[in-house]
C-alpha positions in Angstrom: 77.5 -37.5 5.5 75.8 -34.7 3.6 72.7 -35.4 1.0 73.9 -35.8 -2.6 74.6 -32.5 -4.6 74.3 -32.4 -8.2 77.1 -31.0 -10.4 77.6 -31.1 -14.2 80.6 -32.7 -15.9 81.7 -32.7 -19.5 82.8 -36.2 -20.8 84.2 -36.1 -24.3 82.4 -33.3 -25.2 79.0 -34.3 -23.7 77.4 -32.6 -20.5 76.2 -35.0 -17.9 75.2 -34.5 -14.3 76.4 -36.4 -11.3 75.1 -36.4 -7.7 77.5 -37.1 -4.8 77.8 -36.3 -1.4 79.9 -33.0 -0.6 82.4 -35.2 1.0 82.8 -37.1 -2.2 83.0 -34.3 -4.2 86.0 -32.7 -2.1 87.9 -36.0 -2.4 87.4 -36.4 -6.0 88.6 -32.7 -6.6 91.4 -33.3 -4.5 92.5 -36.4 -6.2 92.2 -34.7 -9.7 94.7 -32.1 -8.1 97.0 -34.6 -6.9 97.0 -36.4 -10.1 97.4 -33.0 -12.0 94.5 -33.4 -14.2 91.3 -31.7 -14.8 88.2 -32.9 -12.9 86.5 -33.8 -16.4 89.4 -35.7 -17.4 89.5 -37.9 -14.4 85.5 -38.4 -14.7 86.1 -39.4 -18.3 88.6 -42.0 -17.3 86.5 -43.5 -14.6 83.6 -43.4 -17.0 85.5 -45.3 -19.8 86.7 -48.0 -17.1 83.2 -48.4 -15.3 81.1 -51.4 -16.4 77.7 -51.0 -18.2 75.8 -52.2 -14.9 77.5 -49.4 -12.7 76.3 -45.6 -12.7 78.9 -42.9 -12.9 78.3 -41.6 -9.2 78.9 -45.1 -8.0 82.1 -45.4 -10.2 83.3 -42.4 -8.8 82.6 -43.1 -5.1 84.6 -46.6 -5.7 87.4 -44.7 -7.2 87.7 -42.4 -4.3 87.6 -45.3 -1.9 90.2 -47.3 -3.7 92.5 -44.2 -4.2 92.6 -43.3 -0.4 92.6 -47.4 0.7 95.7 -47.9 -1.8 97.3 -44.7 -0.7 97.1 -45.4 3.2 
């Protein structure tokens, strides 16, 4: 697993940075492509669904994990 890499996202018009390992970025991009939606839209959906006690990076990692677990 690689070290986390910071990327900027735009969520409902606001810029934010998220640090994820490259493997998670690749999987996150693949999910967005499979769902036929821009990465920022998928990130905004995940952001809206997460609880206040969870960071966005953790919510994205869990989304990726659940997506592939449920798909498999």
